[in-house]
N, C-alpha and C positions, 0 to 999 in steps of 0.2 A: 425589261422589255422596251421601255421608253428610250433608253440610251441606244439600244440596238437599232430601233426604228429610226431614230434621229440620224445615226451614222449611215444607215442604209439609204436614207433619202438625201444624204449629203448636206445636211443643215446643222447648225449649232443649237445648243440649248437656248442661247440668247435669241437666235432667229425664231425658234419655236415660240418662245415667250412673246416676241413681237407679233407673230402670226396670230396669236390668240388675244392680242390686245392688251398685254400686260407688260410690265417693265422687264428689262433684260435679264434680271436675276430671278424672276418668278419661278421658272421651271427648275432651275438648279436648287433653289431653296426648298421647293416641294420635294425633290428627290433626296437631297442630302440632309435637310434639317426637319423634314416632315411638316413644313409650314407652307400652306395650310394643311391641316390634317386631312381634310376632305376637299376635293376640287368642287367648286361651284358648278352647277349643271351646265351653264353656258360655256365656261372654261373647258369642261370635260368634253362637251360636244365639239367645240372648235379644235381641241387637241386631237380628238379621235379622227376628225376629218383631215387635219393636217398630216397625221401619221398613217392614215388609211387603216385604222383598227377599229374594232367594236368598242363601244363605250364601256361595256362590262369589264374589258381588260384594263380599264383605267379606274375602276371602282364603282361603276354604276350597278345598282341592284337590278336583278332580273325582274322584268315586269310581272306583277301578279296576274294570274289567270285562273278563272274558276274551273273546277274539275267538271268536265262534260258528262 
């Protein structure tokens, strides 16, 4: 999904990495090598905003809500 959104927005993985304040290889390593295993909350938020997707699609947990 990330690769498709990157292509749709006309940016590169390196550009996305820079947009979230990381080194150019960060997103590629996350996608291909699984490093890091879990995105930091701030990285995930910035990436979701850059790709215009919900954070849950990038691995965020659904917020807990009490049963009414």
